[in-house]
Backbone as CSV, one residue per row, in Angstrom:
resi,resn,N_x,N_y,N_z,CA_x,CA_y,CA_z,C_x,C_y,C_z
1,ASN,-10.664,-38.924,54.104,-11.142,-38.820,52.738,-11.279,-37.369,52.281
2,GLU,-11.755,-36.509,53.201,-12.047,-35.135,52.817,-10.801,-34.404,52.320
3,VAL,-9.675,-34.584,52.998,-8.435,-33.930,52.578,-7.895,-34.604,51.314
4,PHE,-7.884,-35.928,51.302,-7.338,-36.674,50.164,-8.033,-36.289,48.860
5,TYR,-9.363,-36.164,48.910,-10.109,-35.859,47.687,-10.271,-34.358,47.449
6,GLY,-9.631,-33.524,48.290,-9.647,-32.088,48.078,-10.941,-31.402,48.466
7,ARG,-11.791,-32.069,49.251,-13.046,-31.442,49.668,-12.810,-30.395,50.754
8,ILE,-11.752,-30.599,51.544,-11.375,-29.600,52.541,-9.861,-29.415,52.496
9,LYS,-9.421,-28.242,52.936,-7.995,-27.936,52.973,-7.360,-28.628,54.185
10,ASP,-6.142,-29.090,54.022,-5.392,-29.692,55.127,-4.918,-28.584,56.049
11,THR,-5.586,-28.436,57.176,-5.168,-27.438,58.168,-4.463,-28.098,59.351
12,PHE,-4.412,-29.434,59.356,-3.788,-30.168,60.451,-2.261,-30.154,60.328
13,THR,-1.748,-30.393,59.132,-0.299,-30.496,58.937,0.455,-29.255,59.416
14,PRO,0.014,-28.038,59.088,0.750,-26.871,59.583,0.794,-26.794,61.117
15,VAL,-0.260,-27.223,61.777,-0.282,-27.222,63.243,0.742,-28.216,63.779
16,ILE,0.769,-29.411,63.201,1.728,-30.439,63.632,3.157,-29.967,63.373
17,GLU,3.390,-29.387,62.219,4.736,-28.898,61.898,5.191,-27.838,62.898
18,ALA,4.297,-26.936,63.276,4.655,-25.885,64.230,4.928,-26.467,65.617
19,LYS,4.073,-27.383,66.064,4.264,-27.969,67.399,5.551,-28.789,67.460
20,THR,5.830,-29.560,66.441,7.037,-30.394,66.466,8.302,-29.563,66.256
21,ALA,8.213,-28.494,65.479,9.381,-27.635,65.253,9.876,-27.024,66.557
22,SER,8.957,-26.784,67.481,9.368,-26.189,68.758,10.237,-27.155,69.569
23,TYR,10.269,-28.417,69.179,11.129,-29.421,69.827,12.310,-29.804,68.939
24,GLY,12.513,-29.058,67.876,13.651,-29.302,67.007,13.437,-30.397,65.981
25,PHE,12.209,-30.868,65.822,11.940,-31.895,64.824,11.929,-31.285,63.425
26,THR,12.359,-32.064,62.463,12.226,-31.733,61.059,11.297,-32.768,60.447
27,VAL,10.285,-32.316,59.750,9.371,-33.247,59.092,10.108,-33.870,57.923
28,THR,10.242,-35.196,57.935,10.973,-35.893,56.874,10.053,-36.506,55.833
29,GLY,8.769,-36.517,56.122,7.831,-37.079,55.164,6.406,-36.757,55.566
30,HIS,5.551,-36.729,54.569,4.127,-36.464,54.790,3.380,-37.196,53.692
31,ILE,2.506,-38.093,54.074,1.744,-38.877,53.107,0.262,-38.723,53.427
32,THR,-0.517,-38.370,52.430,-1.965,-38.288,52.592,-2.597,-39.420,51.796
33,VAL,-3.428,-40.207,52.462,-4.137,-41.294,51.794,-5.619,-41.198,52.141
34,ASN,-6.428,-41.921,51.393,-7.850,-41.966,51.707,-8.093,-42.980,52.833
35,ASP,-9.342,-43.118,53.229,-9.692,-44.008,54.329,-9.648,-45.468,53.882
36,ASP,-8.449,-45.973,53.799,-8.206,-47.353,53.391,-7.141,-47.901,54.337
37,ALA,-7.504,-48.891,55.133,-6.608,-49.399,56.177,-5.268,-49.860,55.615
38,GLU,-5.287,-50.493,54.468,-4.032,-50.981,53.876,-3.145,-49.816,53.441
39,LYS,-3.732,-48.783,52.855,-2.949,-47.612,52.430,-2.395,-46.862,53.636
40,ILE,-3.181,-46.762,54.690,-2.710,-46.094,55.907,-1.559,-46.893,56.500
41,LYS,-1.718,-48.199,56.595,-0.656,-49.072,57.114,0.619,-48.905,56.300
42,ASN,0.497,-48.946,54.984,1.674,-48.816,54.122,2.336,-47.444,54.250
43,ALA,1.523,-46.394,54.441,2.084,-45.050,54.617,2.884,-44.983,55.919
44,VAL,2.359,-45.574,56.998,3.083,-45.591,58.274,4.402,-46.340,58.107
45,LEU,4.351,-47.498,57.460,5.576,-48.289,57.272,6.586,-47.557,56.388
46,GLU,6.123,-46.828,55.403,7.025,-46.046,54.548,7.689,-44.928,55.353
47,LEU,6.906,-44.230,56.150,7.446,-43.137,56.960,8.439,-43.644,58.003
48,LYS,8.223,-44.857,58.490,9.089,-45.424,59.521,10.539,-45.547,59.048
49,LYS,10.745,-45.658,57.750,12.095,-45.820,57.206,13.013,-44.655,57.560
50,ASN,12.457,-43.449,57.752,13.276,-42.257,57.988,12.789,-41.406,59.157
51,ALA,11.968,-41.960,60.034,11.375,-41.134,61.084,11.757,-41.615,62.480
52,ASP,11.893,-40.654,63.375,12.101,-40.958,64.795,10.772,-41.059,65.527
53,ILE,9.739,-40.472,64.963,8.387,-40.526,65.512,7.424,-40.395,64.337
54,ILE,6.304,-41.094,64.417,5.306,-41.057,63.351,4.010,-40.538,63.945
55,LEU,3.438,-39.540,63.293,2.197,-38.921,63.750,1.127,-39.143,62.696
56,CYS,0.013,-39.691,63.108,-1.106,-39.952,62.200,-2.277,-39.066,62.590
57,THR,-2.863,-38.417,61.607,-4.028,-37.580,61.846,-5.188,-38.121,61.030
58,GLY,-6.374,-37.876,61.497,-7.568,-38.339,60.803,-7.932,-39.749,61.206
59,GLY,-9.215,-40.006,61.254,-9.701,-41.354,61.528,-9.452,-41.839,62.941
60,MET,-9.492,-40.939,63.935,-9.194,-41.337,65.313,-10.402,-41.254,66.237
61,SER,-11.611,-41.107,65.707,-12.779,-41.031,66.584,-13.339,-42.429,66.829
62,VAL,-14.486,-42.492,67.459,-15.102,-43.794,67.745,-15.974,-44.279,66.598
63,ASP,-16.011,-43.542,65.515,-16.781,-43.940,64.342,-16.212,-45.241,63.781
64,PRO,-17.040,-46.268,63.566,-16.512,-47.535,63.047,-15.879,-47.422,61.661
65,ASP,-16.145,-46.337,60.946,-15.524,-46.123,59.638,-14.106,-45.582,59.749
66,ASP,-13.702,-45.154,60.943,-12.356,-44.622,61.135,-11.374,-45.777,61.244
67,LEU,-10.448,-45.837,60.299,-9.585,-47.005,60.149,-8.153,-46.807,60.617
68,THR,-7.802,-45.620,61.057,-6.419,-45.363,61.444,-5.953,-46.252,62.593
69,PRO,-6.730,-46.421,63.669,-6.258,-47.312,64.742,-5.998,-48.744,64.257
70,LEU,-6.886,-49.275,63.442,-6.694,-50.622,62.888,-5.435,-50.665,62.022
71,ALA,-5.247,-49.653,61.203,-4.077,-49.620,60.320,-2.785,-49.571,61.130
72,ILE,-2.759,-48.782,62.188,-1.564,-48.715,63.036,-1.304,-50.076,63.663
73,LYS,-2.340,-50.708,64.161,-2.183,-52.049,64.741,-1.633,-53.021,63.702
74,ASN,-2.115,-52.915,62.475,-1.697,-53.836,61.420,-0.262,-53.617,60.942
75,THR,0.381,-52.536,61.356,1.787,-52.320,61.015,2.705,-53.223,61.836
76,GLY,2.178,-53.785,62.898,2.991,-54.580,63.812,3.422,-53.796,65.036
77,ALA,3.148,-52.494,65.050,3.444,-51.690,66.237,2.548,-52.174,67.380
78,LYS,3.090,-52.173,68.576,2.344,-52.618,69.765,1.590,-51.423,70.353
79,ILE,0.277,-51.573,70.471,-0.563,-50.505,71.004,-0.359,-50.408,72.514
80,VAL,-0.017,-49.209,72.975,0.091,-48.935,74.407,-1.272,-48.511,74.924
81,THR,-1.926,-47.627,74.186,-3.256,-47.161,74.567,-3.994,-46.623,73.355
82,TYR,-5.279,-46.825,73.366,-6.169,-46.134,72.442,-7.206,-45.485,73.333
83,GLY,-6.881,-44.297,73.755,-7.684,-43.549,74.700,-6.790,-43.008,75.789
84,ALA,-7.134,-41.820,76.260,-6.363,-41.187,77.329,-7.322,-40.396,78.210
85,PRO,-7.064,-40.361,79.510,-7.954,-39.634,80.415,-7.670,-38.136,80.430
86,VAL,-7.650,-37.542,79.247,-7.333,-36.124,79.109,-8.303,-35.512,78.100
87,LEU,-8.886,-34.410,78.469,-9.684,-33.635,77.533,-9.038,-32.270,77.394
88,PRO,-8.817,-31.795,76.212,-9.098,-32.478,74.956,-8.011,-33.499,74.608
89,GLY,-8.453,-34.571,73.973,-7.513,-35.578,73.503,-7.832,-37.001,73.881
90,ALA,-9.052,-37.275,74.301,-9.398,-38.603,74.802,-9.205,-39.715,73.773
91,MET,-9.252,-39.408,72.489,-9.134,-40.438,71.462,-7.702,-40.584,70.941
92,PHE,-6.740,-40.268,71.772,-5.318,-40.388,71.457,-4.906,-41.862,71.414
93,LEU,-4.039,-42.211,70.464,-3.497,-43.567,70.361,-1.978,-43.481,70.434
94,LEU,-1.389,-44.420,71.166,0.069,-44.513,71.244,0.470,-45.957,71.023
95,ALA,1.438,-46.149,70.136,1.980,-47.479,69.859,3.481,-47.346,69.659
96,TYR,4.181,-48.481,69.779,5.627,-48.504,69.544,5.981,-49.685,68.663
97,PHE,6.889,-49.432,67.729,7.505,-50.522,66.993,8.548,-51.169,67.904
98,ASP,8.960,-52.380,67.576,9.941,-53.100,68.386,11.250,-52.325,68.550
99,ASP,11.594,-51.489,67.570,12.834,-50.711,67.666,12.677,-49.440,68.504
100,GLY,11.487,-49.227,69.074,11.246,-48.074,69.939,10.642,-46.867,69.256
101,THR,10.422,-46.932,67.946,9.818,-45.804,67.229,8.362,-45.652,67.644
102,PRO,8.002,-44.477,68.184,6.606,-44.271,68.574,5.727,-43.885,67.388
103,VAL,4.483,-44.328,67.474,3.445,-43.937,66.521,2.322,-43.334,67.360
104,MET,1.955,-42.115,67.029,0.862,-41.453,67.736,-0.278,-41.197,66.771
105,GLY,-1.460,-41.631,67.163,-2.680,-41.308,66.439,-3.293,-40.101,67.123
106,LEU,-3.367,-38.989,66.402,-3.783,-37.730,67.011,-5.244,-37.418,66.725
107,PRO,-6.013,-37.166,67.779,-7.404,-36.778,67.580,-7.501,-35.370,66.999
108,GLY,-8.633,-35.052,66.432,-8.838,-33.778,65.762,-8.624,-32.557,66.636
109,CYS,-8.822,-32.686,67.939,-8.683,-31.534,68.829,-7.277,-30.956,68.811
110,VAL,-6.277,-31.751,68.442,-4.892,-31.271,68.386,-4.790,-30.113,67.383
111,MET,-5.673,-30.124,66.398,-5.642,-29.116,65.344,-6.106,-27.751,65.853
112,TYR,-7.021,-27.718,66.792,-7.598,-26.427,67.164,-7.494,-26.064,68.641
113,SER,-7.087,-26.973,69.495,-6.952,-26.666,70.922,-5.509,-26.317,71.254
114,LYS,-5.337,-25.320,72.095,-3.987,-24.868,72.446,-3.205,-25.979,73.131
115,ALA,-3.837,-26.695,74.049,-3.157,-27.754,74.786,-4.028,-28.998,74.805
116,THR,-3.419,-30.132,74.454,-4.119,-31.410,74.440,-3.184,-32.467,75.011
117,VAL,-3.643,-33.704,75.012,-2.785,-34.800,75.452,-1.500,-34.854,74.618
118,PHE,-1.576,-34.503,73.361,-0.381,-34.480,72.503,0.664,-33.515,73.046
119,ASP,0.238,-32.341,73.477,1.174,-31.356,74.020,1.782,-31.826,75.344
120,ILE,1.051,-32.636,76.076,1.560,-33.181,77.333,2.600,-34.266,77.062
121,LEU,2.358,-35.094,76.051,3.227,-36.248,75.803,4.340,-35.998,74.792
122,LEU,4.183,-35.029,73.903,5.207,-34.770,72.896,6.587,-34.480,73.502
123,PRO,6.689,-33.687,74.571,8.028,-33.453,75.134,8.714,-34.741,75.584
124,ARG,7.966,-35.666,76.127,8.542,-36.945,76.553,9.025,-37.740,75.346
125,ALA,8.191,-37.792,74.319,8.586,-38.519,73.107,9.793,-37.853,72.454
126,ALA,9.816,-36.527,72.440,10.935,-35.798,71.835,12.235,-36.074,72.580
127,ALA,12.133,-36.321,73.872,13.320,-36.615,74.687,13.711,-38.086,74.624
128,GLY,12.945,-38.872,73.864,13.253,-40.296,73.741,12.802,-41.110,74.931
129,ILE,11.901,-40.564,75.732,11.383,-41.282,76.900,10.203,-42.142,76.453
130,LYS,10.304,-43.430,76.674,9.214,-44.332,76.300,8.055,-44.140,77.273
131,ILE,6.885,-43.927,76.729,5.678,-43.668,77.510,4.937,-44.984,77.703
132,SER,4.634,-45.294,78.945,3.974,-46.559,79.267,2.474,-46.356,79.493
133,LYS,1.760,-47.453,79.551,0.333,-47.418,79.864,0.122,-46.754,81.223
134,SER,0.983,-47.067,82.194,0.815,-46.464,83.521,1.056,-44.952,83.477
135,ASP,1.952,-44.483,82.595,2.134,-43.031,82.432,0.834,-42.385,81.953
136,ILE,0.176,-43.034,81.017,-1.099,-42.530,80.488,-2.157,-42.549,81.582
137,VAL,-2.241,-43.645,82.308,-3.233,-43.774,83.377,-3.045,-42.679,84.423
138,ARG,-1.793,-42.381,84.775,-1.524,-41.350,85.784,-2.015,-39.974,85.359
139,LEU,-2.184,-39.750,84.071,-2.713,-38.463,83.618,-4.138,-38.241,84.116
140,GLY,-4.822,-39.299,84.478,-6.187,-39.186,84.985,-6.260,-38.821,86.448
141,ASN,-5.109,-38.762,87.115,-5.090,-38.403,88.534,-5.646,-37.004,88.709
142,GLY,-6.758,-36.894,89.428,-7.373,-35.591,89.643,-8.434,-35.253,88.617
143,GLY,-8.664,-36.122,87.660,-9.724,-35.882,86.687,-9.201,-35.407,85.350
144,PHE,-10.095,-34.918,84.541,-9.768,-34.470,83.198,-9.293,-33.030,83.198
145,CYS,-8.536,-32.674,82.191,-7.989,-31.330,82.063,-8.564,-30.694,80.808
146,LEU,-9.353,-29.684,80.976,-9.929,-28.984,79.836,-9.940,-27.494,80.160
147,GLY,-8.738,-26.906,80.118,-8.637,-25.495,80.471,-9.023,-25.268,81.914
148,CYS,-8.525,-26.121,82.784,-8.934,-26.072,84.188,-8.516,-24.756,84.845
149,ASP,-9.195,-24.406,85.930,-8.919,-23.161,86.658,-7.638,-23.240,87.477
150,VAL,-7.165,-24.446,87.760,-6.008,-24.631,88.622,-4.720,-24.146,87.956
151,CYS,-4.606,-24.315,86.664,-3.352,-23.977,85.989,-3.625,-23.527,84.558
152,ARG,-2.585,-23.095,83.920,-2.644,-22.740,82.498,-1.457,-23.371,81.808
153,TYR,-1.722,-24.319,80.915,-0.674,-25.012,80.192,0.209,-23.990,79.488
154,PRO,1.527,-24.061,79.510,2.341,-25.179,79.981,2.718,-25.104,81.467
155,GLN,2.256,-24.106,82.194,2.497,-24.070,83.634,1.417,-24.907,84.299
156,CYS,1.608,-26.223,84.221,0.558,-27.148,84.632,1.170,-28.355,85.306
157,SER,0.945,-28.515,86.582,1.507,-29.678,87.277,0.850,-30.956,86.793
158,PHE,-0.378,-30.884,86.342,-1.074,-32.056,85.815,-0.327,-32.627,84.620
159,GLY,0.042,-31.773,83.689,0.741,-32.212,82.479,2.104,-32.769,82.744
160,LYS,2.688,-32.463,83.889,4.008,-32.975,84.242,3.898,-34.266,85.036
161,GLY,2.661,-34.752,85.231,2.461,-36.032,85.935,2.695,-35.928,87.423
162,GLU,2.591,-34.715,87.972,2.810,-34.543,89.411,1.535,-34.786,90.194
């Protein structure tokens, strides 16, 4: 709601554009709607017409007023996970349409943290590798990652699922 009604500036989109550009993605569409599950669902379905991957920002916390996860589910995309054993990024959502198009619900930390679950999984999605629930679960091997002392992303064996 805050971005839609102009109460705050959209600082998320430039971050997403920069991260995806590093993988050769071109943003083909961007739709901002208020916190309305039907409008969010319709925006996802509209973007699906021309997108290889759909990224949703906003409304991904545990607050019952956050409607993005419900809206993604209502598109008919199959939810792989709503939650990931990675910090920052625990409120990450991943779903797939029947044709293989991924939908990612991105938690707010993607906007301000250098490395999150999105940075770990985006290369796989960019390569067209379908990410499974077990792939997500394996990210929890060894615990959570929050700027750990063992490595520095992207030189991180954890992020590579090793």
